[in-house]
C-alpha positions in Angstrom: -19.1 18.5 -13.6 -22.7 19.8 -14.3 -24.1 18.3 -11.1 -21.3 19.9 -8.9 -21.5 23.5 -8.0 -20.5 26.0 -5.3 -23.2 27.5 -3.2 -22.1 30.8 -1.7 -22.5 31.6 2.0 -20.6 34.8 1.7 -19.5 37.1 -1.1 -17.6 35.1 -3.7 -16.0 38.0 -5.5 -13.2 36.2 -7.3 -10.9 39.2 -7.2 -10.8 38.8 -3.4 -9.1 35.4 -3.7 -6.6 36.2 -6.5 -3.1 34.9 -5.7 -4.3 33.0 -2.7 -2.7 29.8 -1.4 -5.3 27.0 -1.9 -5.1 24.1 0.4 -7.0 20.8 0.4 -6.7 17.1 1.3 -8.9 14.0 1.8 -9.6 11.3 4.2 -7.0 8.9 2.9 -4.0 7.2 4.7 -4.0 8.4 8.3 -6.7 10.9 7.4 -3.8 13.3 7.1 -5.3 15.5 4.5 -8.5 15.9 6.4 -7.0 16.4 9.8 -4.6 19.0 8.4 -7.2 21.1 6.6 -9.6 20.9 9.6 -6.8 22.1 11.9 -5.9 24.9 9.6 -9.5 26.2 9.4 -9.7 26.2 13.2 -6.3 27.6 14.2 -6.2 30.3 11.5 -9.9 31.2 12.2 -10.9 31.1 8.6 -14.4 32.1 7.5 -16.8 29.6 5.9 -17.7 31.2 2.6 -19.3 28.4 0.6 -20.2 24.8 0.3 -19.8 22.4 -2.6 -23.0 20.8 -3.7 -22.6 17.4 -5.3 -25.2 15.0 -6.9 -24.6 12.3 -4.3 -24.1 14.4 -1.1 -23.8 12.4 2.1 -27.1 12.7 4.0 -25.5 13.7 7.3 -24.7 16.8 9.2 -24.2 18.1 12.8 -24.4 21.4 14.6 -21.3 22.8 16.3 -19.6 26.0 17.2 -19.3 26.9 13.6 -23.0 26.2 12.8 -24.1 23.4 10.5 -21.4 21.1 9.1 -21.5 20.5 5.4 -19.8 17.6 3.6 -17.6 19.9 1.5 -16.8 23.4 2.7 -14.8 26.3 1.4 -13.0 28.6 3.8 -11.1 31.9 3.3 -9.0 34.3 5.2 -5.7 36.2 5.3 -2.6 35.1 7.2 0.5 37.3 7.5 -0.7 39.3 4.5 -1.3 36.2 2.4 -4.7 35.2 1.1 -5.7 31.6 2.0 -8.4 29.3 0.7 -9.1 25.9 2.2 -11.4 23.3 0.8 -12.4 21.1 3.8 -13.6 17.7 2.8 -15.6 16.5 5.8 -16.7 13.5 3.7 -15.3 11.5 0.9 -16.8 12.3 -2.6 -19.0 9.5 -3.9 -17.1 7.0 -5.9 -19.1 7.7 -9.1 -18.3 11.5 -9.0 -14.8 11.6 -7.6 -13.3 12.4 -11.0 -15.8 15.3 -11.5 -15.2 16.5 -7.9 -11.4 16.6 -8.4 -11.8 18.5 -11.7 -14.3 20.9 -10.1 -11.7 21.6 -7.3 -9.1 22.4 -10.0 -11.5 24.5 -12.0 -12.3 26.5 -8.8 -8.6 27.2 -8.3 -8.4 28.3 -11.9 -11.5 30.6 -11.6 -10.1 32.2 -8.4 -6.7 32.6 -10.0 -4.9 31.1 -7.0 -1.2 31.5 -6.8 -0.3 28.0 -5.6 -2.0 24.9 -4.5 -1.0 22.7 -1.6 -2.5 19.2 -1.6 -1.9 17.2 1.6 -1.9 13.4 2.1 -0.3 10.5 3.9 2.5 8.3 2.9 3.6 4.7 3.7 6.4 4.9 6.4 8.1 1.9 4.8 9.5 4.3 2.2 11.5 6.2 4.8 15.2 6.3 4.1 16.0 7.5 7.6 14.2 7.9 10.9 14.6 11.7 10.7 12.6 11.8 7.4 9.1 13.2 8.1 7.6 13.6 4.7 8.2 13.7 0.9 6.7 16.0 -1.7 5.8 16.3 -5.3 6.0 19.5 -7.4 3.1 20.4 -9.7 3.5 22.6 -12.8 6.1 25.4 -12.5 5.7 25.8 -8.8 8.0 28.3 -7.1 7.8 26.3 -3.8 10.8 24.3 -2.8 10.6 22.1 0.3 13.4 20.7 2.4 12.7 17.0 1.9 13.1 14.4 -0.8 10.8 14.4 -3.8 8.6 11.3 -4.1 9.5 9.7 -7.5 8.3 6.6 -9.3 5.7 5.8 -6.6 2.0 5.6 -7.2 -0.4 8.1 -5.6 -4.0 6.8 -5.4 -7.5 8.1 -4.6 -9.1 11.5 -4.8 -5.7 13.2 -4.1 -4.2 11.6 -7.2 -7.2 12.8 -9.3 -6.8 16.3 -7.9 -3.1 16.3 -8.6 -3.7 15.4 -12.2 -6.4 18.1 -12.8 -4.4 20.8 -11.0 -1.5 20.2 -13.5 -3.9 19.7 -16.5 -5.5 23.1 -15.8 -2.1 24.8 -15.9 -1.9 25.5 -12.2 1.1 25.3 -9.9 1.6 23.8 -6.5 3.0 21.0 -4.3 1.8 17.7 -2.8 2.9 17.2 0.8 2.9 13.6 1.9 3.6 13.1 5.6 4.6 9.6 6.8 1.7 8.2 8.6 0.1 5.2 10.3 -1.8 3.8 7.3 -4.9 2.4 9.1 -5.8 4.8 11.9 -6.1 8.6 12.2 -2.6 10.1 12.7 -2.6 13.6 14.1 1.2 13.6 14.5 1.6 13.2 10.7 -1.0 16.0 10.3 1.1 18.2 12.6 4.0 17.8 10.3 1.9 19.0 7.3 0.6 21.9 9.3 4.1 23.1 10.2 5.0 23.0 6.4 1.9 25.1 5.6 2.9 27.5 8.4 6.3 27.9 6.8 4.7 28.7 3.5 2.6 31.4 5.2 5.5 32.7 7.2 3.6 32.1 10.4 3.8 29.6 13.3 0.6 27.5 13.6 0.0 25.8 17.0 -0.2 22.0 16.7 -0.5 21.2 20.4 -4.1 20.1 20.0 -3.1 17.6 17.3 -0.4 16.2 19.5 -2.8 15.9 22.3 -5.2 14.0 20.1 -2.3 11.7 19.1 -1.7 10.9 22.8 -5.3 10.0 23.3 -5.3 7.7 20.3 -2.1 6.1 21.5 -3.6 5.5 25.0 -6.7 3.9 23.4 -4.6 1.7 21.2 -2.5 0.5 24.2 -5.6 -0.3 26.1 -7.0 -2.2 23.2 -3.8 -4.2 22.9 -3.9 -5.0 26.6 -7.5 -6.3 26.4 -6.6 -8.4 23.3 -3.6 -10.0 25.0 -5.7 -10.7 28.2 -8.4 -12.3 26.0 -5.8 -14.4 24.1 -4.2 -15.5 27.4 -7.6 -16.4 28.9 -8.5 -18.4 25.7 -5.2 -20.2 25.8 -5.7 -21.1 29.5 -9.2 -22.5 28.7 -7.9 -24.6 25.9 -5.2 -26.0 28.2 -7.8 -27.0 30.8 -9.9 -28.7 28.2 -7.0 -30.9 27.1 -7.0 -32.5 30.5 -10.8 -33.4 30.6 
């Protein structure tokens, strides 16, 4: 972890974050973890307090309403009297330092003495036992959180989320993993809206998800248009082949 460190943008007095709810996720299935944490940062109006510096940082940024975008950003705030920390992963950690990055995230939680961790990801919808089922979850350590959904048992979790889960438990921390059923191969804001609602319940506040649902409609419209174009191209190709057979 020597090459990974936090660069403060604001005061990082650890006592200010004691007993906070720590939330993070990655750009995995449906990009659920990323879309969820990005939405939370925006809707809860959290303050950017630091960035995570890695050895192999992606060489890309952009300037927006929140200033420069960093690959890995730490946000903080207070919601309904509850301290909140969000690690926003605008990029995926380099494959050669994902283990170190996940351990660093857990060590950060330990150093800040957070109360609970909430790790967010996506889940294969083929595991659904009913159409009403929106997500499953996994408890970590001796968490006091109990969610109204089935626990995911005897199923593999992969990627940076799995590494983070392991280090959170190994460091003696408590928390939950929220896995919303998602489209596996494209961004799924609807699944992220499910995760956002769960976080809202944990914070005893209602978090608006209308922008996520609007994004989902746009993605659906683009997907429908793409399918129409593909069908038209297939039909045209079939017609050309049919004509060639008579030459």
